[in-house]
Every structure is written in structure tokens, then in C-alpha cells.
C-alpha positions as CSV (number, residue, x, y, z in Angstrom):
1,M,0.0,0.0,0.0
2,E,1.2,3.5,-0.9
3,P,2.2,5.9,1.9
4,C,0.0,9.0,2.5
5,A,0.9,11.5,-0.2
6,E,0.8,14.4,2.3
7,C,2.5,13.2,5.5
8,G,4.3,10.1,4.3
9,A,2.8,7.7,6.9
10,P,2.0,4.2,6.0
11,M,-1.7,3.8,5.2
12,N,-1.9,0.3,6.7
13,P,-4.0,-0.9,8.3
14,R,-5.9,2.4,8.5
15,S,-5.6,5.6,6.5
16,C,-4.8,9.0,8.0
17,D,-8.4,10.0,7.5
18,E,-9.8,7.0,9.4
19,L,-7.3,7.6,12.2
20,F,-8.2,11.3,12.3
21,H,-11.9,10.5,12.7
22,A,-11.1,8.0,15.5
23,L,-9.0,10.7,17.2
24,L,-11.8,13.3,16.9
25,A,-14.3,10.9,18.5
26,L,-11.9,10.6,21.5
27,D,-11.3,14.4,21.5
28,H,-15.0,15.1,21.6
29,S,-15.4,12.9,24.7
30,R,-13.7,15.8,26.5
31,Q,-11.9,13.3,28.6
32,A,-8.2,13.5,29.4
33,P,-5.8,12.9,27.8
34,W,-7.5,13.4,24.4
35,G,-9.9,16.2,25.0
36,P,-7.5,18.8,26.4
37,L,-5.2,18.2,23.4
38,H,-7.9,18.5,20.7
39,G,-6.6,21.8,19.3
40,V,-3.0,20.6,19.2
41,S,-4.0,17.3,17.5
42,V,-6.1,19.0,14.9
43,A,-3.3,21.6,14.2
44,C,-0.8,18.8,13.7
45,F,-3.1,16.9,11.4
46,L,-3.9,19.9,9.3
47,L,-0.3,21.0,8.9
48,Q,0.7,17.5,8.0
49,H,-2.3,17.3,5.5
50,P,-2.2,20.8,4.0
51,S,-4.8,20.1,1.4
52,R,-7.2,20.4,4.4
53,L,-5.9,23.8,5.7
54,P,-8.6,26.4,6.2
55,T,-8.6,29.7,4.4
56,D,-6.1,31.2,6.8
57,D,-3.4,29.0,5.2
58,G,-2.6,27.3,8.6
59,A,-2.0,30.5,10.6
60,M,-4.2,29.4,13.5
61,A,-2.8,25.9,13.4
62,W,0.7,27.2,13.4
63,A,0.0,29.6,16.2
64,L,-1.5,26.8,18.3
65,L,1.5,24.6,17.8
66,R,4.0,27.4,18.6
67,A,2.0,28.2,21.7
68,Y,2.0,24.6,22.8
69,I,5.7,24.2,22.2
70,D,6.5,27.5,23.9
71,G,4.2,27.4,26.8
72,G,2.2,24.1,26.9
73,L,-1.5,23.8,27.3
74,D,-1.8,26.9,29.4
75,Q,-0.5,29.1,26.5
76,V,-2.8,27.2,24.0
77,N,-5.8,27.8,26.2
78,Q,-4.9,31.5,26.5
79,L,-4.7,31.8,22.7
80,V,-8.0,29.9,22.2
81,G,-9.7,32.1,24.8
82,Q,-8.5,35.3,23.0
83,A,-9.7,33.9,19.6
84,R,-13.1,33.1,21.1
85,R,-13.5,36.5,22.8
86,G,-12.4,38.2,19.5
87,N,-15.0,36.2,17.5
88,S,-17.8,36.8,19.9
89,H,-21.0,38.3,18.6
90,R,-20.5,41.0,21.3
91,V,-17.4,42.3,19.5
92,K,-18.1,45.2,17.2
93,G,-16.3,45.4,13.8
94,N,-14.0,42.8,12.5
95,P,-13.4,39.6,14.5
96,S,-9.8,39.1,15.7
97,R,-7.4,37.3,13.5
98,V,-4.2,35.6,14.1
99,T,-1.4,38.0,13.2
100,P,0.5,37.4,9.9
101,D,3.7,36.6,11.7
102,A,1.9,33.6,13.2
103,A,1.7,31.9,9.8
104,P,4.0,29.0,9.0
105,P,7.4,30.1,7.9
106,H,6.9,29.2,4.2
107,R,3.8,28.6,2.1
108,D,4.8,25.2,0.6
109,A,4.2,22.4,3.0
110,P,6.9,19.8,3.5
111,R,5.9,16.6,1.7
112,S,6.5,13.3,3.4
113,H,9.1,14.7,5.8
114,F,7.5,14.2,9.1
115,S,9.4,12.1,11.7
116,V,6.1,11.7,13.7
117,T,2.7,11.3,12.1
118,I,-0.8,10.4,13.2
119,Q,0.1,6.8,12.7
120,D,2.7,7.1,15.4
121,V,0.3,8.8,17.8
122,A,-2.3,6.2,17.1
123,V,0.1,3.3,18.1
124,D,-2.3,0.4,17.3
125,G,-5.1,2.6,15.9
126,T,-6.7,3.2,19.3
127,F,-4.7,6.2,20.6
128,P,-4.0,4.6,23.9
129,S,-4.1,7.0,26.9
130,A,-0.7,5.8,28.2
131,E,1.9,8.2,27.0
132,F,-0.6,9.9,24.7
133,T,0.5,13.4,25.8
134,E,4.2,12.5,25.1
135,R,3.3,11.3,21.6
136,V,1.3,14.5,20.8
137,E,4.3,16.5,22.1
138,A,6.5,14.6,19.7
139,W,4.0,15.1,16.9
140,A,3.8,18.8,17.5
141,A,7.6,19.1,17.6
142,A,8.0,17.1,14.4
143,T,5.4,19.2,12.6
144,V,7.0,22.5,13.6
145,A,10.5,21.2,12.7
146,A,9.4,20.1,9.2
147,W,7.6,23.4,8.5
148,S,10.6,25.3,9.8
149,G,12.9,23.5,7.4
150,G,14.3,21.1,10.0
151,T,13.9,17.3,10.0
């Protein structure tokens, strides 16, 4: 079976898409360790599968990963809180946006150069809770490194 054209992960036994949907189901349970890392997991997946990036070209995903690496979940939660407040119907004028310097360092996504992918985080396809946080940390670091021109 061919590897994923976007992240390079083996697509056996489950595709990246199938794994992502399984992870989202765990995330939406809002239980630790999956729920608190929802934004980080989605950001990693989107930046490793850039055909799915929203219209902001990955700026919010990039900002979330940088916040996670720089300050952990506390900093991610602050960023998400600011975005929610800025997008509130109570805010007059334009909703807040992630600043341009928050965008990934280059427009072209690295292809198949991720040392950690969703397949690694999934382990056996079930995203076991044991060491899940550590696997997501490695996934985030590998995603940022690849987008930054590292390995």
C-alpha cells in the first residue's frame, strides 16, 4: 500500500483520514488525555495534510503549535480564549485574526518529511491513553520542525 501522499505515513491498516476521525471521537469525549489536546492534535493533522488547511493557510494551526511548544496547554488555552473572545458576537467590527507573523514560515508544505505522524500517535489505531501526551508533544515538535525547514 502506498504511503500517505501528504504526510508520508504508511496507510496500513488504517488511512490517516480514518485515524483522524477516530481521534476526533476521542477528543470530543472531552476526557483526558485526548480532549485537552484537541486543538493541538487538529493543528498537527492539518499542517501534515495541507490540502485540508482552512482559508487562513494554517495561521491558527501554526499559532496553536507554537503556543503549545513555547508554553504548553496553558498558553494554548490563552490563545484559544483570545480567539473566542475576539470572535464573539459581542465584539463590534472585524473579529480578531491571528497576526500574519503567526503563519507557517513558508507557504509550501513539506511533503512526506515528518518524523512523527498520526500513525505514530495512534500506536495500534486506538490512541491509547498511556503516553498519549508525550506522543502528541513529539507530533507537534516534528510538525513544527518540518515546516521550519528542520527534520
